[in-house]
DRENTORKOL-3810 file (N, C-alpha, C; in nm, 4 decimals):
REM DRENTORKOL-3810
@n.u->-5.6150; n.v->2.3446; n.w->18.6338; ca.u->-5.5462; ca.v->2.3748; ca.w->18.5266; c.u->-5.4981; c.v->2.5137; c.w->18.4941
@n.u->-5.3651; n.v->2.5436; n.w->18.4401; ca.u->-5.3028; ca.v->2.7038; ca.w->18.4933; c.u->-5.3678; c.v->2.7796; c.w->18.3680
@n.u->-5.3626; n.v->2.9076; n.w->18.4050; ca.u->-5.4169; ca.v->3.0080; ca.w->18.2510; c.u->-5.2948; c.v->2.9851; c.w->18.1556
@n.u->-5.1823; n.v->2.9616; n.w->18.1469; ca.u->-5.0648; ca.v->2.9054; ca.w->18.0275; c.u->-5.1608; c.v->2.7827; c.w->17.9791
@n.u->-5.2090; n.v->2.6815; n.w->18.0338; ca.u->-5.2285; ca.v->2.5536; ca.w->17.9364; c.u->-5.3984; c.v->2.6518; c.w->17.9028
@n.u->-5.4842; n.v->2.6381; n.w->17.9223; ca.u->-5.5825; ca.v->2.7520; ca.w->17.8751; c.u->-5.5540; c.v->2.8149; c.w->17.7606
@n.u->-5.4391; n.v->2.9012; n.w->17.7614; ca.u->-5.4097; ca.v->2.9813; ca.w->17.6266; c.u->-5.3601; c.v->2.8723; c.w->17.5174
@n.u->-5.2840; n.v->2.7962; n.w->17.5550; ca.u->-5.2370; ca.v->2.6898; ca.w->17.4420; c.u->-5.3279; c.v->2.6032; c.w->17.4279
@n.u->-5.4442; n.v->2.5571; n.w->17.5153; ca.u->-5.5958; ca.v->2.4846; ca.w->17.4485; c.u->-5.6362; c.v->2.5860; c.w->17.3235
@n.u->-5.6348; n.v->2.7115; n.w->17.3450; ca.u->-5.7477; ca.v->2.8038; ca.w->17.2925; c.u->-5.6449; c.v->2.8455; c.w->17.1739
@n.u->-5.5169; n.v->2.8162; n.w->17.1707; ca.u->-5.4118; ca.v->2.8658; ca.w->17.0697; c.u->-5.4415; c.v->2.8432; c.w->16.9364
@n.u->-5.4982; n.v->2.6835; n.w->16.9004; ca.u->-5.4994; ca.v->2.6306; ca.w->16.7641; c.u->-5.6277; c.v->2.7158; c.w->16.7064
@n.u->-5.7336; n.v->2.7173; n.w->16.7936; ca.u->-5.8602; ca.v->2.7326; ca.w->16.7381; c.u->-5.8726; c.v->2.8940; c.w->16.6670
@n.u->-5.8098; n.v->3.0117; n.w->16.7854; ca.u->-5.7540; ca.v->3.0923; ca.w->16.7602; c.u->-5.7119; c.v->3.1330; c.w->16.6038
@n.u->-5.5745; n.v->3.0677; n.w->16.5954; ca.u->-5.5147; ca.v->3.0690; ca.w->16.4747; c.u->-5.5742; c.v->3.0128; c.w->16.3790
@n.u->-5.6731; n.v->2.9387; n.w->16.4000; ca.u->-5.7463; ca.v->2.8904; ca.w->16.2360; c.u->-5.8286; c.v->3.0077; c.w->16.2117
@n.u->-5.9041; n.v->3.0910; n.w->16.3196; ca.u->-5.9883; ca.v->3.1544; ca.w->16.3025; c.u->-5.9166; c.v->3.3138; c.w->16.1881
@n.u->-5.7564; n.v->3.3089; n.w->16.2293; ca.u->-5.7091; ca.v->3.3897; ca.w->16.1908; c.u->-5.6971; c.v->3.3475; c.w->16.0162
@n.u->-5.6473; n.v->3.2473; n.w->16.0228; ca.u->-5.6616; ca.v->3.1827; ca.w->15.8622; c.u->-5.8083; c.v->3.1747; c.w->15.7866
@n.u->-5.9133; n.v->3.1698; n.w->15.8369; ca.u->-6.0108; ca.v->3.2056; ca.w->15.7532; c.u->-6.0165; c.v->3.2931; c.w->15.7623
@n.u->-6.0242; n.v->3.4155; n.w->15.8340; ca.u->-6.0429; ca.v->3.5289; ca.w->15.8151; c.u->-5.9406; c.v->3.5952; c.w->15.6851
@n.u->-5.7950; n.v->3.5311; n.w->15.6479; ca.u->-5.7155; ca.v->3.5655; ca.w->15.5515; c.u->-5.7992; c.v->3.4847; c.w->15.4492
@n.u->-5.9020; n.v->3.4012; n.w->15.4150; ca.u->-5.9352; ca.v->3.3238; ca.w->15.3244; c.u->-6.0308; c.v->3.3806; c.w->15.2727
@n.u->-6.1108; n.v->3.4687; n.w->15.4066; ca.u->-6.2572; ca.v->3.5546; ca.w->15.3636; c.u->-6.2354; c.v->3.6842; c.w->15.2817
@n.u->-6.0931; n.v->3.7422; n.w->15.3500; ca.u->-6.0370; ca.v->3.9242; ca.w->15.2379; c.u->-5.9983; c.v->3.8265; c.w->15.1443
@n.u->-5.9232; n.v->3.7251; n.w->15.0773; ca.u->-5.9595; ca.v->3.6904; ca.w->14.9456; c.u->-6.0764; c.v->3.6306; c.w->14.8662
@n.u->-6.1579; n.v->3.6025; n.w->14.9021; ca.u->-6.2921; ca.v->3.5730; ca.w->14.8231; c.u->-6.3328; c.v->3.6628; c.w->14.8478
@n.u->-6.3218; n.v->3.7321; n.w->14.9519; ca.u->-6.4530; ca.v->3.8977; ca.w->14.8883; c.u->-6.3765; c.v->3.9595; c.w->14.8058
@n.u->-6.2467; n.v->3.9658; n.w->14.7915; ca.u->-6.1831; ca.v->4.0427; ca.w->14.6670; c.u->-6.2490; c.v->3.9700; c.w->14.5791
@n.u->-6.2367; n.v->3.8312; n.w->14.5388; ca.u->-6.2654; ca.v->3.7774; ca.w->14.4157; c.u->-6.4092; c.v->3.7836; c.w->14.3855
@n.u->-6.4943; n.v->3.7860; n.w->14.4862; ca.u->-6.6374; ca.v->3.7950; ca.w->14.4636; c.u->-6.6630; c.v->3.9658; c.w->14.4085
@n.u->-6.5930; n.v->4.0342; n.w->14.4422; ca.u->-6.6088; ca.v->4.2071; ca.w->14.3903; c.u->-6.5902; c.v->4.2029; c.w->14.2486
@n.u->-6.4443; n.v->4.1103; n.w->14.2048; ca.u->-6.4444; ca.v->4.1360; ca.w->14.1215; c.u->-6.4783; c.v->4.0479; c.w->13.9791
@n.u->-6.5240; n.v->3.9143; n.w->14.0718; ca.u->-6.5926; ca.v->3.8667; ca.w->13.9346; c.u->-6.7756; c.v->3.9615; c.w->13.9245
@n.u->-6.7530; n.v->4.0133; n.w->13.9961; ca.u->-6.9410; ca.v->4.0589; ca.w->14.0241; c.u->-6.9327; c.v->4.2318; c.w->13.9082
@n.u->-6.8118; n.v->4.2935; n.w->13.9793; ca.u->-6.7863; ca.v->4.4059; ca.w->13.8218; c.u->-6.7739; c.v->4.3454; c.w->13.7499
@n.u->-6.7202; n.v->4.2280; n.w->13.6548; ca.u->-6.6628; ca.v->4.1809; ca.w->13.5211; c.u->-6.7966; c.v->4.1060; c.w->13.5001
@n.u->-6.9135; n.v->4.0916; n.w->13.5619; ca.u->-7.0607; ca.v->4.0760; ca.w->13.5205; c.u->-7.1197; c.v->4.1979; c.w->13.5080
@n.u->-7.0827; n.v->4.2466; n.w->13.5878; ca.u->-7.1756; ca.v->4.4188; ca.w->13.5420; c.u->-7.1238; c.v->4.4880; c.w->13.3826
@n.u->-6.9639; n.v->4.4769; n.w->13.3728; ca.u->-6.9245; ca.v->4.5145; ca.w->13.2369; c.u->-6.9392; c.v->4.4628; c.w->13.0908
@n.u->-6.9643; n.v->4.3131; n.w->13.1441; ca.u->-7.0329; ca.v->4.2366; ca.w->13.0301; c.u->-7.1860; c.v->4.2842; c.w->12.9868
@n.u->-7.2699; n.v->4.2808; n.w->13.1133; ca.u->-7.4015; ca.v->4.3468; ca.w->13.0914; c.u->-7.4452; c.v->4.4523; c.w->13.0417
@n.u->-7.3154; n.v->4.5345; n.w->13.0583; ca.u->-7.3402; ca.v->4.6660; ca.w->12.9743; c.u->-7.3442; c.v->4.6358; c.w->12.8128
@n.u->-7.1702; n.v->4.6166; n.w->12.8677; ca.u->-7.1659; ca.v->4.5671; ca.w->12.6627; c.u->-7.2783; c.v->4.4936; c.w->12.6349
@n.u->-7.2803; n.v->4.3930; n.w->12.7031; ca.u->-7.4444; ca.v->4.3093; ca.w->12.6284; c.u->-7.5410; c.v->4.3818; c.w->12.5658
@n.u->-7.5813; n.v->4.4689; n.w->12.6724; ca.u->-7.7265; ca.v->4.5392; ca.w->12.6349; c.u->-7.7220; c.v->4.6453; c.w->12.5343
@n.u->-7.5705; n.v->4.6949; n.w->12.4955; ca.u->-7.5452; ca.v->4.7798; ca.w->12.4154; c.u->-7.5779; c.v->4.6960; c.w->12.2111
@n.u->-7.4916; n.v->4.5438; n.w->12.2504; ca.u->-7.5162; ca.v->4.4704; ca.w->12.1672; c.u->-7.6361; c.v->4.4410; c.w->12.1148
@n.u->-7.7130; n.v->4.3769; n.w->12.2365; ca.u->-7.8679; ca.v->4.3677; ca.w->12.1915; c.u->-7.9464; c.v->4.4678; c.w->12.1350
@n.u->-7.8926; n.v->4.5948; n.w->12.1613; ca.u->-7.9639; ca.v->4.7081; ca.w->12.0979; c.u->-7.9397; c.v->4.7277; c.w->12.0069
@n.u->-7.8095; n.v->4.7086; n.w->11.9182; ca.u->-7.7864; ca.v->4.6979; ca.w->11.7697; c.u->-7.8329; c.v->4.5865; c.w->11.7036
@n.u->-7.8592; n.v->4.4662; n.w->11.7839; ca.u->-7.9447; ca.v->4.3240; ca.w->11.7522; c.u->-8.0306; c.v->4.3673; c.w->11.6901
@n.u->-8.1327; n.v->4.4274; n.w->11.8162; ca.u->-8.2875; ca.v->4.4351; ca.w->11.7249; c.u->-8.3430; c.v->4.5609; c.w->11.6672
@n.u->-8.1818; n.v->4.6843; n.w->11.6312; ca.u->-8.2569; ca.v->4.7598; ca.w->11.5633; c.u->-8.1995; c.v->4.7352; c.w->11.3927
@n.u->-8.1089; n.v->4.5975; n.w->11.3714; ca.u->-8.0741; ca.v->4.5098; ca.w->11.2937; c.u->-7.9813; c.v->4.5924; c.w->11.2179
@n.u->-7.8685; n.v->4.6928; n.w->11.3318; ca.u->-7.7590; ca.v->4.7121; ca.w->11.3104; c.u->-7.6297; c.v->4.6580; c.w->11.3837
@n.u->-7.6530; n.v->4.5392; n.w->11.3875; ca.u->-7.5156; ca.v->4.4473; ca.w->11.3987; c.u->-7.4480; c.v->4.4048; c.w->11.2923
@n.u->-7.2907; n.v->4.3424; n.w->11.3263; ca.u->-7.1913; ca.v->4.3201; ca.w->11.1952; c.u->-7.1852; c.v->4.1730; c.w->11.2747
@n.u->-7.1358; n.v->4.1141; n.w->11.1657; ca.u->-7.0824; ca.v->3.9419; ca.w->11.2271; c.u->-7.0092; c.v->3.9692; c.w->11.3542
@n.u->-6.8997; n.v->4.0349; n.w->11.3641; ca.u->-6.8198; ca.v->4.0257; ca.w->11.4556; c.u->-6.8875; c.v->4.0659; c.w->11.5914
@n.u->-6.9532; n.v->4.2105; n.w->11.6111; ca.u->-7.0607; ca.v->4.2074; ca.w->11.7183; c.u->-7.1495; c.v->4.1164; c.w->11.7571
@n.u->-7.2013; n.v->4.0086; n.w->11.6651; ca.u->-7.3026; ca.v->3.8922; ca.w->11.6731; c.u->-7.2140; c.v->3.7668; c.w->11.7203
@n.u->-7.0591; n.v->3.7669; n.w->11.7161; ca.u->-6.9930; ca.v->3.6864; ca.w->11.7601; c.u->-6.9946; c.v->3.7238; c.w->11.8932
@n.u->-6.9082; n.v->3.8724; n.w->11.9417; ca.u->-6.9160; ca.v->3.8813; ca.w->12.0545; c.u->-6.9832; c.v->3.8933; c.w->12.1259
@n.u->-7.1318; n.v->3.9006; n.w->12.0860; ca.u->-7.2696; ca.v->3.9044; ca.w->12.2163; c.u->-7.3145; c.v->3.7657; c.w->12.2498
@n.u->-7.2418; n.v->3.6392; n.w->12.1671; ca.u->-7.2508; ca.v->3.5223; ca.w->12.2055; c.u->-7.1566; c.v->3.4888; c.w->12.2728
@n.u->-7.0378; n.v->3.5348; n.w->12.2700; ca.u->-6.9513; ca.v->3.5357; ca.w->12.3917; c.u->-6.9576; c.v->3.5527; c.w->12.5018
@n.u->-7.0202; n.v->3.7014; n.w->12.5061; ca.u->-7.0601; ca.v->3.7633; ca.w->12.6029; c.u->-7.1852; c.v->3.6716; c.w->12.6718
@n.u->-7.2350; n.v->3.5977; n.w->12.6333; ca.u->-7.3706; ca.v->3.5310; ca.w->12.6633; c.u->-7.2854; c.v->3.4326; c.w->12.7685
@n.u->-7.1874; n.v->3.3359; n.w->12.6867; ca.u->-7.1388; ca.v->3.2294; ca.w->12.7634; c.u->-7.0681; c.v->3.2380; c.w->12.8898
@n.u->-6.9631; n.v->3.3937; n.w->12.8577; ca.u->-6.9048; ca.v->3.4294; ca.w->13.0057; c.u->-6.9937; c.v->3.4579; c.w->13.1018
@n.u->-7.1036; n.v->3.5470; n.w->13.0844; ca.u->-7.2083; ca.v->3.5651; ca.w->13.1633; c.u->-7.2052; c.v->3.3950; c.w->13.2750
@n.u->-7.2701; n.v->3.2929; n.w->13.1996; ca.u->-7.3726; ca.v->3.2032; ca.w->13.1966; c.u->-7.2192; c.v->3.1743; c.w->13.3253
@n.u->-7.0953; n.v->3.1894; n.w->13.2949; ca.u->-7.0486; ca.v->3.0728; ca.w->13.3490; c.u->-6.9254; c.v->3.1922; c.w->13.5092
@n.u->-6.9553; n.v->3.2567; n.w->13.4922; ca.u->-6.9551; ca.v->3.4053; ca.w->13.6105; c.u->-7.0497; c.v->3.3571; c.w->13.6715
@n.u->-7.1150; n.v->3.3158; n.w->13.6447; ca.u->-7.2422; ca.v->3.3183; ca.w->13.7753; c.u->-7.2348; c.v->3.2101; c.w->13.8139
@n.u->-7.2007; n.v->3.0911; n.w->13.7673; ca.u->-7.1700; ca.v->2.9897; ca.w->13.7966; c.u->-7.0470; c.v->3.0043; c.w->13.9151
@n.u->-6.8908; n.v->3.0721; n.w->13.8384; ca.u->-6.7925; ca.v->3.1359; ca.w->13.9314; c.u->-6.8634; c.v->3.1900; c.w->14.0491
@n.u->-6.9289; n.v->3.3056; n.w->14.0611; ca.u->-6.9642; ca.v->3.3374; ca.w->14.1746; c.u->-7.0574; c.v->3.2563; c.w->14.2759
@n.u->-7.1040; n.v->3.1719; n.w->14.2579; ca.u->-7.2105; ca.v->3.0676; ca.w->14.3574; c.u->-7.0437; c.v->2.9804; c.w->14.4063
@n.u->-6.9846; n.v->2.9744; n.w->14.3260; ca.u->-6.8792; ca.v->2.8722; ca.w->14.4036; c.u->-6.7815; c.v->2.9801; c.w->14.4910
@n.u->-6.7757; n.v->3.0826; n.w->14.4689; ca.u->-6.6936; ca.v->3.2163; ca.w->14.5608; c.u->-6.7903; c.v->3.1991; c.w->14.7132
@n.u->-6.9432; n.v->3.2318; n.w->14.6859; ca.u->-7.0138; ca.v->3.2073; ca.w->14.7923; c.u->-6.9993; c.v->3.1024; c.w->14.8312
@n.u->-6.9988; n.v->3.0088; n.w->14.8340; ca.u->-6.9668; ca.v->2.8327; ca.w->14.8783; c.u->-6.8417; c.v->2.8830; c.w->14.9677
@n.u->-6.7608; n.v->2.9496; n.w->14.8767; ca.u->-6.6595; ca.v->2.8744; ca.w->14.9656; c.u->-6.6129; c.v->3.0259; c.w->15.1186
@n.u->-6.7223; n.v->3.1267; n.w->15.0870; ca.u->-6.7110; ca.v->3.1661; ca.w->15.1872; c.u->-6.8450; c.v->3.1485; c.w->15.2913
@n.u->-6.8887; n.v->3.0644; n.w->15.2452; ca.u->-6.9785; ca.v->2.9720; ca.w->15.3827; c.u->-6.9225; c.v->2.9276; c.w->15.4072
@n.u->-6.8111; n.v->2.8161; n.w->15.3828; ca.u->-6.7854; ca.v->2.7365; ca.w->15.4588; c.u->-6.6431; c.v->2.7830; c.w->15.5309
@n.u->-6.5919; n.v->2.9117; n.w->15.5043; ca.u->-6.4641; ca.v->2.9430; ca.w->15.5738; c.u->-6.5500; c.v->3.0330; c.w->15.6990
@n.u->-6.6532; n.v->3.0892; n.w->15.6897; ca.u->-6.7251; ca.v->3.1363; ca.w->15.8082; c.u->-6.8048; c.v->3.0267; c.w->15.8636
@n.u->-6.8390; n.v->2.9093; n.w->15.8412; ca.u->-6.9356; ca.v->2.8384; ca.w->15.9024; c.u->-6.7919; c.v->2.7690; c.w->16.0210
@n.u->-6.6838; n.v->2.7609; n.w->15.9373; ca.u->-6.5316; ca.v->2.7052; ca.w->16.0249; c.u->-6.5160; c.v->2.8069; c.w->16.1079
@n.u->-6.5008; n.v->2.9135; n.w->16.1163; ca.u->-6.4617; ca.v->3.0069; ca.w->16.1984; c.u->-6.5819; c.v->2.9930; c.w->16.3398
@n.u->-6.6823; n.v->2.9810; n.w->16.2960; ca.u->-6.8197; ca.v->2.9774; ca.w->16.3908; c.u->-6.7640; c.v->2.8430; c.w->16.5008
@n.u->-6.7235; n.v->2.7384; n.w->16.4133; ca.u->-6.7026; ca.v->2.6280; ca.w->16.4741; c.u->-6.5519; c.v->2.6355; c.w->16.5216
@n.u->-6.4715; n.v->2.6811; n.w->16.5336; ca.u->-6.3553; ca.v->2.6867; ca.w->16.5987; c.u->-6.3386; c.v->2.8324; c.w->16.7013
@n.u->-6.4819; n.v->2.8977; n.w->16.6636; ca.u->-6.5301; ca.v->3.0222; ca.w->16.8062; c.u->-6.5939; c.v->2.8709; c.w->16.9090
@n.u->-6.6334; n.v->2.7666; n.w->16.8316; ca.u->-6.7339; ca.v->2.7230; ca.w->16.9534; c.u->-6.5932; c.v->2.6302; c.w->17.0074
@n.u->-6.5331; n.v->2.5631; n.w->16.9785; ca.u->-6.4815; ca.v->2.5029; ca.w->17.0120; c.u->-6.3432; c.v->2.5446; c.w->17.1484
@n.u->-6.3491; n.v->2.7015; n.w->17.1340; ca.u->-6.2701; ca.v->2.8303; ca.w->17.2210; c.u->-6.3087; c.v->2.8154; c.w->17.3449
@n.u->-6.4926; n.v->2.8162; n.w->17.2944; ca.u->-6.5930; ca.v->2.8393; ca.w->17.4351; c.u->-6.6114; c.v->2.7146; c.w->17.4906
@n.u->-6.5862; n.v->2.6047; n.w->17.4790; ca.u->-6.6243; ca.v->2.4704; ca.w->17.4999; c.u->-6.4705; c.v->2.4583; c.w->17.5863
@n.u->-6.3779; n.v->2.4997; n.w->17.5405; ca.u->-6.2159; ca.v->2.5201; ca.w->17.6334; c.u->-6.2632; c.v->2.5776; c.w->17.7294
@n.u->-6.3087; n.v->2.7109; n.w->17.7417; ca.u->-6.3414; ca.v->2.7693; ca.w->17.8330; c.u->-6.4061; c.v->2.7455; c.w->17.9539
@n.u->-6.5153; n.v->2.6919; n.w->17.8801; ca.u->-6.6497; ca.v->2.6235; ca.w->17.9709; c.u->-6.5930; c.v->2.5293; c.w->18.0190
@n.u->-6.4928; n.v->2.4424; n.w->17.9904; ca.u->-6.4563; ca.v->2.3147; ca.w->18.0959; c.u->-6.3612; c.v->2.3739; c.w->18.1628
@n.u->-6.2977; n.v->2.4710; n.w->18.1656; ca.u->-6.2006; ca.v->2.5225; ca.w->18.2662; c.u->-6.2673; c.v->2.5784; c.w->18.3772
@n.u->-6.3444; n.v->2.7010; n.w->18.3202; ca.u->-6.4366; ca.v->2.7246; ca.w->18.4451; c.u->-6.5226; c.v->2.6405; c.w->18.5160
@n.u->-6.5897; n.v->2.5341; n.w->18.5075; ca.u->-6.6362; ca.v->2.4330; ca.w->18.5758; c.u->-6.5878; c.v->2.3337; c.w->18.5706
@n.u->-6.4449; n.v->2.3199; n.w->18.5498; ca.u->-6.3514; ca.v->2.1868; ca.w->18.5833; c.u->-6.4088; c.v->2.0806; c.w->18.5381
@n.u->-6.4581; n.v->2.0475; n.w->18.4146; ca.u->-6.5003; ca.v->1.9167; ca.w->18.3713; c.u->-6.4002; c.v->1.8833; c.w->18.3112
@n.u->-6.3896; n.v->1.7623; n.w->18.3363; ca.u->-6.3269; ca.v->1.6441; ca.w->18.2588; c.u->-6.3152; c.v->1.6292; c.w->18.1183
@n.u->-6.2693; n.v->1.5199; n.w->18.0752; ca.u->-6.2327; ca.v->1.4752; ca.w->17.9241; c.u->-6.3745; c.v->1.5311; c.w->17.8401
@n.u->-6.4942; n.v->1.5090; n.w->17.8789; ca.u->-6.5907; ca.v->1.4944; ca.w->17.7854; c.u->-6.6209; c.v->1.6182; c.w->17.7183
@n.u->-6.5806; n.v->1.7626; n.w->17.7899; ca.u->-6.5697; ca.v->1.8687; ca.w->17.7108; c.u->-6.4541; c.v->1.9218; c.w->17.6250
@n.u->-6.3517; n.v->1.8641; n.w->17.6955; ca.u->-6.2438; ca.v->1.8256; ca.w->17.5583; c.u->-6.2705; c.v->1.7911; c.w->17.4502
@n.u->-6.3564; n.v->1.6485; n.w->17.4904; ca.u->-6.3913; ca.v->1.5498; ca.w->17.3655; c.u->-6.4668; c.v->1.6421; c.w->17.2800
@n.u->-6.5670; n.v->1.7369; n.w->17.3443; ca.u->-6.6748; ca.v->1.8094; ca.w->17.2306; c.u->-6.5521; c.v->1.9251; c.w->17.1713
@n.u->-6.4570; n.v->1.9885; n.w->17.2627; ca.u->-6.3840; ca.v->2.0806; ca.w->17.2018; c.u->-6.3137; c.v->2.0130; c.w->17.0994
@n.u->-6.2959; n.v->1.9134; n.w->17.0879; ca.u->-6.1599; ca.v->1.8554; ca.w->16.9646; c.u->-6.2550; c.v->1.7881; c.w->16.8543
@n.u->-6.4077; n.v->1.7826; n.w->16.9034; ca.u->-6.4875; ca.v->1.7339; ca.w->16.7608; c.u->-6.5574; c.v->1.8606; c.w->16.6591
@n.u->-6.5546; n.v->2.0130; n.w->16.7710; ca.u->-6.5805; ca.v->2.0930; ca.w->16.7102; c.u->-6.4543; c.v->2.1848; c.w->16.6260
@n.u->-6.3437; n.v->2.1361; n.w->16.6754; ca.u->-6.2145; ca.v->2.1572; ca.w->16.5686; c.u->-6.2264; c.v->2.1118; c.w->16.4745
@n.u->-6.2645; n.v->1.9712; n.w->16.4589; ca.u->-6.2147; ca.v->1.9038; ca.w->16.3295; c.u->-6.3257; c.v->1.9278; c.w->16.2965
@n.u->-6.4622; n.v->1.9819; n.w->16.3195; ca.u->-6.5829; ca.v->2.0219; ca.w->16.2011; c.u->-6.5194; c.v->2.1417; c.w->16.1723
@n.u->-6.4722; n.v->2.2147; n.w->16.2329; ca.u->-6.4112; ca.v->2.3698; ca.w->16.1470; c.u->-6.2770; c.v->2.3173; c.w->16.0428
@n.u->-6.2304; n.v->2.2567; n.w->16.0955; ca.u->-6.1564; ca.v->2.2363; ca.w->15.9432; c.u->-6.1710; c.v->2.1396; c.w->15.8734
@n.u->-6.2963; n.v->2.0746; n.w->15.8596; ca.u->-6.4076; ca.v->2.0437; ca.w->15.7561; c.u->-6.4358; c.v->2.1253; c.w->15.6483
@n.u->-6.4912; n.v->2.2184; n.w->15.7312; ca.u->-6.5493; ca.v->2.3333; ca.w->15.6581; c.u->-6.4396; c.v->2.4342; c.w->15.6152
@n.u->-6.2972; n.v->2.3787; n.w->15.6726; ca.u->-6.1706; ca.v->2.4793; ca.w->15.5747; c.u->-6.1715; c.v->2.3756; c.w->15.4382
@n.u->-6.1757; n.v->2.2688; n.w->15.4552; ca.u->-6.1066; ca.v->2.2011; ca.w->15.3402; c.u->-6.2154; c.v->2.2505; c.w->15.2079
@n.u->-6.3314; n.v->2.2334; n.w->15.2541; ca.u->-6.4701; ca.v->2.2533; ca.w->15.1976; c.u->-6.4722; c.v->2.3958; c.w->15.1209
@n.u->-6.4175; n.v->2.5112; n.w->15.1764; ca.u->-6.3841; ca.v->2.5775; ca.w->15.1464; c.u->-6.2486; c.v->2.6317; c.w->15.0821
@n.u->-6.1632; n.v->2.5898; n.w->15.0607; ca.u->-6.0037; ca.v->2.5813; ca.w->14.9519; c.u->-6.0745; c.v->2.4389; c.w->14.8755
@n.u->-6.1424; n.v->2.3599; n.w->14.8599; ca.u->-6.2081; ca.v->2.2932; ca.w->14.7788; c.u->-6.2557; c.v->2.4144; c.w->14.6057
@n.u->-6.3853; n.v->2.4718; n.w->14.6998; ca.u->-6.4515; ca.v->2.5671; ca.w->14.6335; c.u->-6.3599; c.v->2.6602; c.w->14.5618
@n.u->-6.2944; n.v->2.7143; n.w->14.6357; ca.u->-6.2056; ca.v->2.7933; ca.w->14.5835; c.u->-6.1192; c.v->2.7869; c.w->14.4900
@n.u->-6.0258; n.v->2.6040; n.w->14.5106; ca.u->-5.9532; ca.v->2.5940; ca.w->14.3614; c.u->-6.0755; c.v->2.5597; c.w->14.2664
@n.u->-6.1845; n.v->2.5091; n.w->14.2807; ca.u->-6.2810; ca.v->2.5219; ca.w->14.1609; c.u->-6.3224; c.v->2.6429; c.w->14.1027
@n.u->-6.3443; n.v->2.7396; n.w->14.1572; ca.u->-6.3258; ca.v->2.8657; ca.w->14.0995; c.u->-6.2459; c.v->2.9386; c.w->14.0216
@n.u->-6.1010; n.v->2.8952; n.w->14.1113; ca.u->-5.9714; ca.v->2.9604; ca.w->13.9909; c.u->-5.9717; c.v->2.8350; c.w->13.8783
@n.u->-6.0240; n.v->2.7288; n.w->13.8649; ca.u->-6.0208; ca.v->2.6270; ca.w->13.7774; c.u->-6.1146; c.v->2.7223; c.w->13.6150
@n.u->-6.2333; n.v->2.7591; n.w->13.7451; ca.u->-6.3562; ca.v->2.8398; ca.w->13.6317; c.u->-6.2961; c.v->2.9500; c.w->13.5626
@n.u->-6.2286; n.v->3.0324; n.w->13.6611; ca.u->-6.2126; ca.v->3.1663; ca.w->13.6243; c.u->-6.0759; c.v->3.1580; c.w->13.4967
@n.u->-6.0147; n.v->3.0478; n.w->13.5186; ca.u->-5.9008; ca.v->3.0072; ca.w->13.3799; c.u->-6.0074; c.v->3.0051; c.w->13.2755
@n.u->-6.0877; n.v->2.8885; n.w->13.2798; ca.u->-6.1798; ca.v->2.8658; ca.w->13.1299; c.u->-6.2381; c.v->2.9943; c.w->13.1044
@n.u->-6.2864; n.v->3.1081; n.w->13.1805; ca.u->-6.3281; ca.v->3.2415; ca.w->13.0991; c.u->-6.2166; c.v->3.3086; c.w->13.0782
@n.u->-6.1216; n.v->3.2752; n.w->13.1124; ca.u->-6.0298; ca.v->3.3681; ca.w->13.0685; c.u->-5.9893; c.v->3.3188; c.w->12.8978
@n.u->-6.0279; n.v->3.2032; n.w->12.8735; ca.u->-5.9936; ca.v->3.1677; ca.w->12.7714; c.u->-6.0528; c.v->3.1691; c.w->12.6709
@n.u->-6.1939; n.v->3.1423; n.w->12.7299; ca.u->-6.3181; ca.v->3.1797; ca.w->12.6498; c.u->-6.3085; c.v->3.3061; c.w->12.5965
@n.u->-6.2495; n.v->3.3883; n.w->12.6511; ca.u->-6.2226; ca.v->3.5979; ca.w->12.6111; c.u->-6.1151; c.v->3.5687; c.w->12.5421
@n.u->-6.0068; n.v->3.5163; n.w->12.5261; ca.u->-5.9102; ca.v->3.5391; ca.w->12.4524; c.u->-5.9325; c.v->3.5144; c.w->12.3109
@n.u->-6.0158; n.v->3.3694; n.w->12.3217; ca.u->-5.9827; ca.v->3.3140; ca.w->12.1955; c.u->-6.1446; c.v->3.3039; c.w->12.0949
@n.u->-6.2457; n.v->3.4275; n.w->12.2092; ca.u->-6.3775; ca.v->3.4546; ca.w->12.1649; c.u->-6.3879; c.v->3.5310; c.w->12.0430
@n.u->-6.2760; n.v->3.6486; n.w->12.0084; ca.u->-6.3358; ca.v->3.7297; ca.w->11.8994; c.u->-6.1620; c.v->3.7125; c.w->11.8244
@n.u->-6.2074; n.v->3.6936; n.w->11.6786; ca.u->-6.0889; ca.v->3.6626; ca.w->11.6036; c.u->-6.0605; c.v->3.8039; c.w->11.4939
END
């Protein structure tokens, strides 16, 4: 097997590593946004809880406090989905890299089909993790929409 064929074999896992990197970049951005939102809501919650304890809370503020508590709970669930998506894509990268390594080792040691089938299995495991990451990201987007609906209709 010549160098060009080896590069061709390693190209698919390499492209998938790049794809997962883009997914991870987007997920890290979402993670930062959700954490920032949780912190902002928590700060607002502390002020409202202080007003509640001092007896100076209005009906409007009490509704807002209930709304914030609901949002924070859903945001925690959303952050878990982002975490799961990040873990899935990171594991996919690991399996794609292992696939490349086994292709290289197969070439180096001139082994036959067994190493190629191991590479294929590792590649498909990586694809399964990519699918899991996409599923978590989709569920996270749905939850994000639900939280926005709570925010919009929360205060009348």
